[in-house]
C-alpha positions as CSV (number, residue, x, y, z in Angstrom):
1,M,155.6,94.2,72.7
2,E,152.2,93.6,71.2
3,I,152.2,93.2,67.4
4,P,149.5,95.4,65.8
5,K,146.7,93.8,63.9
6,M,146.8,96.7,61.4
7,F,149.9,97.6,59.5
8,M,150.4,100.4,56.9
9,G,146.6,100.9,56.8
10,R,145.8,97.2,56.1
11,Q,145.0,94.2,58.1
12,R,148.2,92.5,59.0
13,M,148.9,89.1,57.3
14,P,151.2,86.6,58.8
15,G,154.8,87.6,58.3
16,A,153.8,91.0,56.8
17,I,156.0,93.1,59.0
18,E,159.0,90.9,58.5
19,R,158.5,91.0,54.7
20,A,158.0,94.8,54.7
21,L,161.3,95.3,56.7
22,K,163.0,93.2,54.0
23,G,161.4,95.2,51.2
24,V,159.3,92.4,50.0
25,P,155.6,93.0,49.3
26,D,153.2,91.1,51.6
27,V,150.9,90.1,48.7
28,A,152.2,88.7,45.4
29,Q,150.9,90.8,42.4
30,P,148.9,88.6,40.1
31,V,149.8,88.4,36.4
32,N,147.0,89.6,34.1
33,P,146.8,87.0,31.4
34,I,144.8,89.3,29.2
35,S,147.7,91.8,28.9
36,A,150.4,89.2,28.5
37,P,151.7,89.2,24.9
38,I,151.1,86.2,22.8
39,T,154.5,85.0,21.6
40,N,153.5,81.7,20.1
41,A,150.5,80.5,18.1
42,P,149.6,77.6,15.8
43,P,150.2,78.0,12.1
44,Q,147.4,79.4,9.9
45,S,147.4,78.8,6.2
46,G,148.3,81.9,4.2
47,Y,149.5,83.8,7.3
48,V,152.8,84.4,9.2
49,F,152.6,84.7,12.9
50,V,154.8,87.6,14.1
51,P,155.7,87.1,17.8
52,S,156.7,90.7,18.6
53,I,153.1,91.9,17.9
54,G,151.2,88.7,18.6
55,L,149.4,88.9,15.3
56,Y,149.0,86.9,12.0
57,V,150.0,88.8,8.9
58,A,148.8,87.7,5.5
59,K,151.5,86.3,3.1
60,Q,149.8,87.9,0.1
61,R,147.9,91.1,-0.6
62,T,144.2,91.0,-1.2
63,L,141.4,93.4,-2.3
64,Q,143.6,94.5,-5.3
65,G,142.3,97.6,-7.0
66,S,140.4,98.9,-3.9
67,N,140.9,102.3,-2.3
68,W,141.9,102.8,1.3
69,Y,138.3,103.0,2.5
70,D,137.1,100.0,0.7
71,C,140.1,97.9,1.9
72,H,139.1,98.7,5.5
73,K,135.5,97.7,4.8
74,G,136.4,94.5,3.0
75,L,138.9,93.4,5.7
76,Q,136.5,94.1,8.6
77,A,133.7,92.2,6.9
78,N,136.0,89.2,7.1
79,G,137.0,89.8,10.8
80,E,140.4,91.2,9.8
81,R,142.0,94.6,9.6
82,M,144.6,96.7,7.9
83,P,148.2,96.8,9.4
84,T,149.4,99.9,11.1
85,I,152.8,101.3,10.2
86,P,154.5,99.8,13.3
87,E,152.9,96.4,12.6
88,F,154.2,96.5,9.0
89,V,157.7,97.4,10.3
90,E,157.6,94.4,12.7
91,F,156.5,92.1,9.9
92,L,159.4,93.2,7.7
93,K,161.9,92.9,10.6
94,Y,160.7,89.4,11.4
95,L,161.0,88.1,7.9
96,R,164.4,89.7,7.3
97,A,165.7,88.4,10.6
98,N,164.7,84.8,9.6
99,P,165.9,84.4,6.0
100,N,165.9,80.6,6.4
101,G,162.2,80.5,7.1
102,V,159.8,80.7,10.0
103,K,157.1,78.4,11.3
104,D,155.0,77.1,8.4
105,T,156.9,79.5,6.0
106,P,160.0,78.0,4.4
107,K,163.0,80.0,3.2
108,Q,161.8,80.2,-0.4
109,E,158.4,81.6,0.6
110,V,160.0,84.2,3.0
111,E,162.2,85.3,0.1
112,S,159.1,85.5,-2.2
113,I,157.2,87.7,0.3
114,L,160.1,90.1,0.8
115,D,160.7,90.2,-3.0
116,D,157.0,91.1,-3.5
117,I,157.3,94.0,-1.0
118,L,160.8,95.4,-1.5
119,A,162.2,94.4,-4.9
120,V,162.7,97.2,-7.4
121,R,161.1,95.6,-10.5
122,D,158.0,95.4,-12.5
123,P,155.1,95.0,-12.0
124,Y,154.0,97.8,-9.7
125,R,153.0,96.4,-6.2
126,A,151.6,98.5,-3.3
127,E,149.7,98.0,0.0
128,W,147.7,100.3,2.1
129,L,148.7,101.0,5.8
130,D,146.4,102.1,8.5
131,A,147.7,105.6,9.1
132,D,145.6,108.7,8.4
133,F,147.0,112.2,8.9
134,K,144.8,115.1,10.1
135,V,145.3,118.6,11.4
136,K,143.6,119.6,14.7
137,G,143.5,122.8,16.6
138,K,142.9,126.4,15.8
139,L,145.1,129.2,14.4
140,M,148.6,129.1,15.9
141,N,147.8,125.9,17.9
142,K,147.3,123.6,14.9
143,K,149.0,120.2,15.1
144,L,149.3,117.3,12.8
145,Y,147.9,114.1,14.2
146,I,148.1,110.4,13.2
147,N,144.9,108.3,13.3
148,Y,145.1,104.5,13.2
149,N,143.3,101.3,14.3
150,H,140.2,102.4,12.3
151,E,137.0,100.5,12.7
152,L,133.6,100.7,11.1
153,K,130.9,102.4,13.1
154,G,127.5,103.1,11.5
155,G,129.1,102.7,8.1
156,N,131.9,105.3,8.9
157,L,135.5,104.6,9.6
158,E,136.6,105.9,13.0
159,P,140.1,105.6,14.6
160,K,140.5,104.0,17.9
161,N,143.8,105.9,18.3
162,T,144.4,109.6,17.6
163,E,147.8,111.0,18.6
164,P,149.9,114.1,17.9
165,L,152.5,113.1,15.3
166,E,155.8,112.4,17.1
167,Q,159.0,114.0,15.9
168,C,160.0,112.1,12.7
169,L,161.6,112.8,9.3
170,M,159.4,115.7,8.0
171,K,161.0,116.1,4.6
172,D,160.9,114.1,1.4
173,R,163.9,111.9,0.6
174,Q,164.0,111.0,-3.1
175,P,166.2,109.0,-2.6
176,G,166.1,108.0,0.1
177,I,166.2,106.4,3.5
178,D,168.1,103.3,4.6
179,L,165.8,100.3,5.1
180,D,167.8,98.9,8.0
181,S,168.1,102.3,9.7
182,W,164.4,102.8,9.5
183,L,163.4,99.3,10.6
184,S,165.8,99.1,13.5
185,N,164.9,102.4,15.0
186,P,161.5,103.8,14.0
187,T,159.4,106.2,16.0
188,K,156.7,104.6,18.2
189,Q,154.3,105.4,15.3
190,G,156.5,103.5,12.9
191,L,157.9,106.4,10.9
192,P,161.6,107.1,10.2
193,Q,163.5,109.1,12.8
194,K,164.9,112.6,11.9
195,N,168.4,111.1,11.8
196,V,167.6,108.1,9.7
197,K,170.5,107.2,7.4
198,I,170.4,107.9,3.7
199,G,169.5,105.0,1.6
200,S,167.5,103.7,-1.4
201,I,163.9,103.6,0.0
202,W,162.1,106.8,-1.3
203,Y,160.1,108.6,1.3
204,W,157.3,111.1,1.3
205,Y,156.6,112.7,4.7
206,P,153.1,113.1,6.2
207,R,151.2,116.1,4.9
208,S,148.9,118.6,6.6
209,D,146.3,118.5,3.8
210,D,143.7,116.4,5.7
211,N,143.7,114.0,2.8
212,S,146.8,111.8,3.2
213,V,147.2,108.2,4.2
214,A,150.2,105.8,4.2
215,R,151.2,103.0,1.9
216,F,154.3,101.1,0.8
217,S,154.9,100.4,-2.8
218,A,157.6,99.3,-5.3
219,N,158.1,99.3,-9.1
220,S,160.9,99.1,-11.6
221,V,162.4,102.4,-10.4
222,R,162.2,102.4,-6.6
223,A,160.6,101.2,-3.4
224,N,158.6,103.8,-1.4
225,L,157.2,104.6,2.0
226,D,154.6,107.1,1.1
227,C,152.6,109.1,3.7
228,Y,151.2,111.4,1.1
229,R,148.7,109.3,-0.8
230,Y,145.0,110.1,-1.3
231,P,142.8,107.5,0.3
232,S,140.4,107.5,-2.7
233,N,143.2,106.3,-5.0
234,S,143.1,102.9,-6.5
235,S,145.0,100.8,-9.1
236,T,145.2,97.2,-10.1
237,G,148.6,96.7,-8.3
238,L,147.3,98.3,-5.0
239,G,145.8,96.1,-2.3
240,V,146.2,95.3,1.4
241,R,147.9,92.8,3.6
242,A,145.3,91.4,6.2
243,I,145.9,91.3,9.9
244,R,144.3,88.6,12.1
245,R,144.3,88.4,15.9
246,A,145.8,85.3,17.6
247,S,143.7,83.6,20.2
248,P,145.1,83.7,23.8
């Protein structure tokens, strides 16, 4: 029996038929190094590397007193950007999962970062998150969308990502949502699930007013995840936590 030179529409390679009969592909699929996640990176002063997202996150907030728009502009002028809600979630999860410290960030410093974000105490502290909520569609087909990964183009902020808002908790909880329940099982867009457990983190759901963005804050009364903040707001305690890319 003559072995054909073509097999399954392609030129036969040595052993191709034998491999096909065994269910093994005749050509190994190459790994794309660009899409491979960066799980390790050298320390950078003032930043924590979060392996799950392959990004550096600033240990401290900057651009205090700036509104949401100006924080985007200030960060991007420095080659940085604002964290999305899922990135903020991963940052919190990483620090809380490593209370004894992470690379170049000892235990005491991890505790200080978490205290600055979550502690119910004075003074007021808050940080913008890269999530903007907009209504799209006409009449009965209107839907609420989430915009994120904004970048400056011609002096205007434009989102790289625009998606219909997934099912999430769409009612205020004052109080509150459970921090562990939220962080352990957020939606893909970083928001609390509809069945998130009751807890002490106050929550304001995304509004359909075309003028709402997200931020996390804390003061002497409560800590809050707020998706109902005006982007033009500013205060001395409100800033942003910069994100930097890690080099492959």
